[in-house]
C-alpha positions as CSV (number, residue, x, y, z in Angstrom):
1,M,20.6,109.6,-52.4
2,D,17.2,108.4,-53.1
3,Q,15.8,105.4,-54.2
4,E,15.7,105.4,-57.7
5,L,19.4,106.5,-57.8
6,A,20.9,104.1,-55.7
7,N,20.8,101.7,-58.5
8,E,22.2,103.7,-61.6
9,I,25.3,104.7,-59.0
10,G,26.6,100.9,-58.7
11,T,26.2,98.4,-56.6
12,P,26.2,98.3,-52.4
13,R,29.8,97.0,-52.8
14,E,30.9,99.4,-55.0
15,R,28.9,102.1,-53.1
16,G,30.8,100.8,-49.4
17,Y,27.7,99.5,-47.9
18,A,28.0,95.8,-46.3
19,M,25.2,93.9,-44.6
20,P,26.0,93.9,-40.9
21,A,25.9,90.4,-38.9
22,E,22.9,89.3,-36.7
23,W,24.6,89.4,-34.3
24,T,25.2,92.7,-34.2
25,Q,22.7,95.7,-32.4
26,H,19.1,95.8,-33.9
27,A,17.1,98.9,-34.3
28,G,14.2,96.9,-34.9
29,C,12.9,93.2,-36.2
30,L,10.8,92.9,-39.0
31,M,7.8,90.4,-39.6
32,A,5.0,89.4,-41.6
33,W,1.6,88.3,-40.9
34,P,0.4,84.5,-41.6
35,N,-2.5,84.8,-44.1
36,R,-2.6,82.5,-46.8
37,V,-5.2,80.1,-46.6
38,E,-3.9,77.8,-49.2
39,L,-0.6,77.2,-47.4
40,W,-1.8,76.8,-43.4
41,G,-5.4,75.5,-44.1
42,A,-7.0,74.7,-41.3
43,Q,-3.9,75.8,-39.1
44,L,-4.4,79.4,-40.0
45,A,-5.6,80.4,-36.5
46,E,-2.6,78.6,-34.8
47,A,-0.2,79.9,-37.3
48,Q,-1.4,83.4,-36.5
49,R,-1.2,82.7,-32.7
50,D,2.1,81.3,-33.0
51,Y,3.3,84.4,-34.7
52,S,2.1,86.7,-32.2
53,L,3.8,84.4,-29.6
54,V,7.3,84.7,-31.5
55,A,6.4,88.8,-32.0
56,R,5.7,89.4,-28.4
57,A,9.1,87.3,-27.6
58,I,10.9,89.0,-30.1
59,A,9.2,93.0,-28.7
60,R,10.8,92.2,-25.0
61,F,14.3,93.0,-26.2
62,E,13.8,94.9,-29.5
63,P,11.2,96.7,-31.6
64,V,8.9,94.7,-33.9
65,V,7.0,95.9,-36.6
66,M,4.7,93.8,-38.6
67,I,3.4,94.1,-41.6
68,C,-0.1,92.9,-42.4
69,N,-2.5,93.0,-45.4
70,P,-4.7,96.4,-45.1
71,G,-7.6,96.0,-43.1
72,T,-5.5,93.4,-40.8
73,S,-4.2,95.6,-38.5
74,E,-6.3,95.5,-35.4
75,T,-6.2,92.0,-35.9
76,V,-2.4,92.2,-35.4
77,R,-3.0,94.5,-32.5
78,E,-5.1,92.4,-30.9
79,L,-2.9,89.3,-30.9
80,C,0.2,90.7,-30.6
81,G,-0.4,93.7,-28.4
82,P,0.9,96.9,-28.2
83,E,4.7,96.5,-28.4
84,V,4.2,95.3,-31.9
85,L,3.9,98.0,-34.7
86,P,1.2,96.6,-37.7
87,I,2.1,98.2,-41.1
88,E,-0.5,97.6,-43.7
89,M,1.0,96.2,-46.8
90,P,-0.3,94.2,-49.6
91,I,1.7,90.9,-48.9
92,N,1.1,87.3,-50.2
93,D,3.0,85.1,-47.6
94,S,4.7,85.6,-44.5
95,W,7.8,84.8,-45.1
96,A,9.9,88.1,-44.1
97,R,13.4,86.8,-44.1
98,D,12.7,85.5,-47.7
99,S,10.9,87.8,-49.6
100,G,11.7,91.1,-47.7
101,P,14.8,93.5,-47.8
102,A,18.6,93.0,-47.2
103,F,19.6,96.0,-45.1
104,V,23.1,97.3,-45.8
105,R,25.2,99.8,-44.0
106,R,28.4,101.9,-44.8
107,H,31.5,100.1,-43.9
108,S,32.4,103.1,-41.8
109,G,29.8,102.3,-38.9
110,S,28.0,105.3,-39.9
111,D,24.1,105.0,-39.9
112,D,24.0,105.7,-43.5
113,V,21.6,102.4,-44.1
114,A,20.1,101.2,-47.6
115,L,17.8,98.7,-48.3
116,V,18.8,95.8,-51.0
117,G,16.0,93.6,-52.8
118,F,16.4,90.3,-54.6
119,G,14.3,88.8,-56.9
120,F,11.6,86.5,-55.5
121,N,10.1,83.7,-57.4
122,A,8.5,82.1,-54.1
123,W,11.0,79.5,-53.4
124,G,11.1,78.3,-57.5
125,N,7.9,79.6,-58.2
126,R,5.9,77.0,-55.8
127,W,3.4,79.7,-54.8
128,H,0.9,82.1,-57.0
129,P,0.6,84.9,-56.6
130,H,3.4,86.4,-55.4
131,D,3.9,89.5,-56.8
132,D,3.1,91.5,-53.8
133,D,5.8,89.5,-52.0
134,A,8.1,90.2,-54.8
135,A,7.4,94.3,-54.5
136,L,7.7,93.9,-50.6
137,S,11.3,95.3,-50.5
138,E,10.8,98.3,-52.6
139,R,7.8,99.1,-50.4
140,V,9.4,98.8,-47.1
141,A,12.1,101.2,-48.5
142,E,9.6,103.8,-49.6
143,W,8.1,102.9,-46.2
144,L,11.2,103.9,-44.3
145,G,12.5,106.7,-46.6
146,L,15.7,105.0,-47.3
147,P,17.9,104.4,-50.4
148,Y,17.2,101.2,-52.3
149,F,19.3,98.5,-54.5
150,R,18.0,96.1,-57.1
151,A,19.6,92.9,-57.1
152,P,19.6,91.4,-60.5
153,F,19.1,87.7,-59.2
154,V,17.0,85.5,-57.6
155,L,17.6,85.2,-53.7
156,E,16.2,84.4,-50.4
157,G,17.2,85.7,-47.3
158,G,17.0,82.6,-45.6
159,S,19.4,81.3,-48.1
160,F,22.7,82.6,-46.9
161,F,24.4,84.1,-44.0
162,V,26.8,87.0,-43.4
163,D,29.9,88.3,-41.0
164,G,29.5,91.8,-42.1
165,D,33.2,91.6,-43.0
166,G,33.3,89.9,-46.2
167,T,32.2,86.4,-45.6
168,V,28.9,84.7,-47.1
169,I,28.0,81.4,-46.0
170,T,25.1,79.7,-48.5
171,T,24.5,76.1,-49.8
172,E,25.0,74.9,-52.9
173,Q,21.4,72.8,-53.0
174,C,19.7,75.9,-52.8
175,L,21.5,78.9,-54.8
176,L,22.5,76.3,-57.7
177,N,19.3,74.8,-57.7
178,P,18.1,75.6,-61.7
179,N,14.5,76.9,-60.3
180,R,16.4,80.0,-59.0
181,N,19.0,81.7,-61.9
182,P,19.3,79.2,-64.1
183,D,21.1,81.0,-66.5
184,L,23.8,81.8,-63.9
185,T,27.3,79.5,-63.1
186,R,28.3,79.4,-59.8
187,D,31.2,81.8,-59.8
188,E,28.6,84.7,-60.9
189,I,26.2,83.9,-58.5
190,A,29.1,84.0,-55.7
191,A,30.3,87.4,-57.3
192,L,26.3,88.5,-57.2
193,L,26.5,87.9,-53.9
194,C,29.6,89.5,-52.8
195,D,28.6,92.6,-54.7
196,Y,24.9,93.1,-53.2
197,L,26.1,92.2,-49.4
198,G,29.2,93.8,-49.8
199,A,31.6,90.7,-49.1
200,T,34.3,89.3,-51.0
201,T,34.3,85.6,-49.8
202,V,31.9,82.8,-50.6
203,V,31.3,79.8,-48.3
204,W,29.9,77.2,-50.0
205,L,28.2,74.2,-48.0
206,P,26.5,71.2,-49.8
207,Y,23.5,70.8,-48.0
208,G,20.3,72.2,-45.9
209,H,18.0,70.1,-44.5
210,S,16.4,66.7,-46.0
211,L,13.3,67.7,-44.9
212,D,13.5,71.2,-47.1
213,V,11.8,69.9,-50.2
214,G,8.5,69.6,-51.4
215,P,5.7,72.1,-51.8
216,N,6.6,73.5,-48.6
217,G,10.2,73.5,-49.0
218,T,12.9,76.0,-49.8
219,D,15.5,73.8,-51.5
220,G,18.4,73.6,-48.3
221,H,18.2,77.0,-47.1
222,V,21.2,77.5,-44.6
223,D,19.5,78.5,-42.0
224,G,17.8,75.2,-41.5
225,V,21.0,73.7,-40.7
226,L,23.6,76.5,-39.2
227,Q,23.6,80.2,-37.4
228,Y,26.5,82.3,-37.5
229,V,27.5,82.9,-34.0
230,A,30.7,85.3,-33.9
231,P,33.5,86.4,-36.6
232,G,34.9,83.1,-37.4
233,R,32.5,81.0,-35.4
234,V,28.9,79.2,-36.3
235,M,27.1,76.7,-34.9
236,L,26.0,73.5,-37.1
237,E,23.5,71.4,-36.8
238,V,25.3,67.5,-37.1
239,V,23.3,64.3,-36.2
240,S,25.4,61.4,-34.4
241,D,22.9,58.7,-35.1
242,P,23.6,57.5,-38.6
243,S,20.2,56.2,-39.2
244,S,19.1,59.6,-39.6
245,P,18.8,61.3,-43.1
246,E,20.4,64.5,-41.5
247,H,24.0,62.4,-40.4
248,D,25.3,62.4,-43.7
249,R,24.4,66.0,-44.8
250,G,25.9,67.2,-41.3
251,V,29.1,65.2,-42.0
252,A,29.6,66.4,-45.3
253,N,28.6,70.2,-44.1
254,L,31.3,69.7,-41.1
255,A,33.7,68.4,-43.8
256,A,32.9,71.2,-46.0
257,I,33.5,74.3,-43.6
258,D,36.6,72.6,-42.0
259,R,38.1,73.2,-45.1
260,Q,37.4,76.7,-46.1
261,C,38.3,80.2,-44.4
262,D,36.6,83.4,-44.2
263,A,37.4,86.4,-45.7
264,A,39.8,87.3,-42.6
265,G,41.6,84.2,-43.3
266,R,40.4,82.3,-40.5
267,A,39.3,78.4,-40.2
268,F,35.9,78.3,-38.5
269,T,35.5,77.5,-35.0
270,I,32.6,75.1,-35.2
271,D,30.1,75.1,-32.3
272,R,28.2,71.4,-33.2
273,L,24.3,70.9,-31.6
274,D,23.5,67.3,-32.2
275,P,19.3,67.6,-32.2
276,G,18.9,63.9,-32.8
277,A,17.7,62.0,-35.4
278,D,13.8,62.9,-34.8
279,A,13.6,66.8,-34.1
280,A,10.3,68.4,-35.4
281,V,12.1,71.8,-35.4
282,S,15.4,73.1,-36.6
283,Y,17.0,74.6,-33.9
284,A,19.4,76.4,-35.9
285,N,16.7,78.3,-37.3
286,H,16.8,80.8,-34.3
287,Y,16.5,84.6,-34.1
288,L,19.4,86.5,-32.4
289,A,17.7,89.3,-30.8
290,N,19.9,91.8,-28.8
291,G,20.4,90.1,-25.9
292,A,18.5,86.7,-26.6
293,V,18.1,83.8,-28.8
294,I,14.7,83.0,-30.1
295,V,14.3,79.3,-30.8
296,P,11.6,76.9,-31.6
297,V,10.6,74.4,-29.7
298,S,8.3,71.3,-30.7
299,G,5.6,71.8,-28.1
300,S,2.5,74.0,-28.0
301,G,3.8,76.3,-25.3
302,N,7.1,77.8,-24.9
303,Q,8.6,74.5,-22.7
304,P,10.6,71.7,-24.2
305,A,8.9,68.8,-25.3
306,S,11.5,66.0,-24.5
307,A,14.6,65.5,-22.8
308,V,16.5,65.7,-26.1
309,E,14.8,69.0,-27.0
310,A,16.1,70.3,-23.4
311,R,19.5,68.8,-24.4
312,S,19.7,71.2,-27.5
313,L,18.3,74.3,-25.4
314,E,21.4,73.6,-23.0
315,R,23.8,73.3,-26.0
316,L,22.6,76.8,-27.3
317,A,22.9,78.2,-23.9
318,E,26.2,77.1,-23.9
319,I,26.8,78.8,-27.4
320,Y,25.5,82.0,-26.3
321,P,26.4,82.5,-22.7
322,D,25.6,86.0,-22.9
323,R,22.3,85.7,-24.9
324,E,18.7,84.6,-22.7
325,I,17.5,81.3,-24.5
326,V,13.5,82.0,-25.5
327,P,12.0,79.2,-26.3
328,V,8.7,79.6,-28.7
329,P,6.1,77.3,-29.9
330,G,7.9,76.4,-33.9
331,G,5.8,73.0,-34.6
332,V,3.1,74.5,-36.5
333,I,5.6,77.2,-38.0
334,A,7.8,74.0,-39.1
335,D,4.8,72.7,-40.9
336,G,4.8,75.4,-43.0
337,G,8.1,75.0,-43.9
338,G,10.2,77.5,-41.5
339,G,11.2,78.5,-37.8
340,P,11.8,81.8,-36.2
341,H,14.4,83.0,-38.4
342,C,12.2,82.5,-41.6
343,I,10.0,84.9,-40.2
344,T,12.2,87.4,-39.3
345,Q,14.6,90.2,-40.4
346,Q,16.8,92.5,-38.5
347,I,16.5,95.9,-38.5
348,P,20.2,97.0,-37.9
349,T,20.8,100.2,-35.9
350,G,21.1,103.7,-37.8
351,V,17.5,103.4,-39.1
352,T,14.5,105.2,-37.9
353,I,11.6,103.4,-37.7
354,P,8.3,105.5,-38.4
355,G,5.8,105.3,-35.1
356,I,8.3,103.7,-32.7
């Protein structure tokens, strides 16, 4: 099935495709190199340093592909090392989770993989230009030589999670924001999520993070407050301090997910993580590499900056006893509007990555 034919013969769900859960085995990880001076300003060199450290950390566990603008691959090689593969493609920004493709695979568990590209309007038309980012998914599909589905609505990868077995988790704050799909109802958005991610059930939380607004915000992406850990099980940030603006949001999210079941009819097991009232990064915004949890810390290095932060890492170790907890510097990336999860996209097994 070629790329043009994919859209002509139905949606991924109709064709038997579904997006695998992040905790399943990966063939690699897709990232994009930071270059937008308007976003990073004087922190651009620091952002590139920290992206490179995230890439190096992930490369210990799975191959990393770094999309970068033409003429910048030597810089990527120099900073990221030989274990990271630079691929030159035009990009505007560096949030591969949001502007890049979702990978879907046949339910049968075969190596039949396709890519889905969603509409991308730079988080509600916050940044211009964004035309190269909007074209990134299709360009990656062409590079990999895989079928491509073009979804008819705006969606960023950080705004949802899947369990690969029929469930999508998202937030009302983001997906119902009129700056994304103003002509679609909640039910219509849910139907499209199911059609293009291969799901049957959408679980709605009310909120993302309270600071996830403004010029660098995403209007409440779910990956700022939650991670899908295993079938029927999620990690949710709930701040216990009532003086924090995150407290009421976390309590509301907890109540909302308690009222809902996944596609298999299971009530959710919820692993609560209390990051403290003054957390400078989102510990929920971590990436599940093969055998590892790539988690941000607020300092400039890879060590917790406080006792509270150390306890958050200990809590993650309890949640993921079979994975290595790998801290990476997250303060600069958080200033840009995200964390390790925002700048990565898992490539599932079944994909042959050219050059690796």
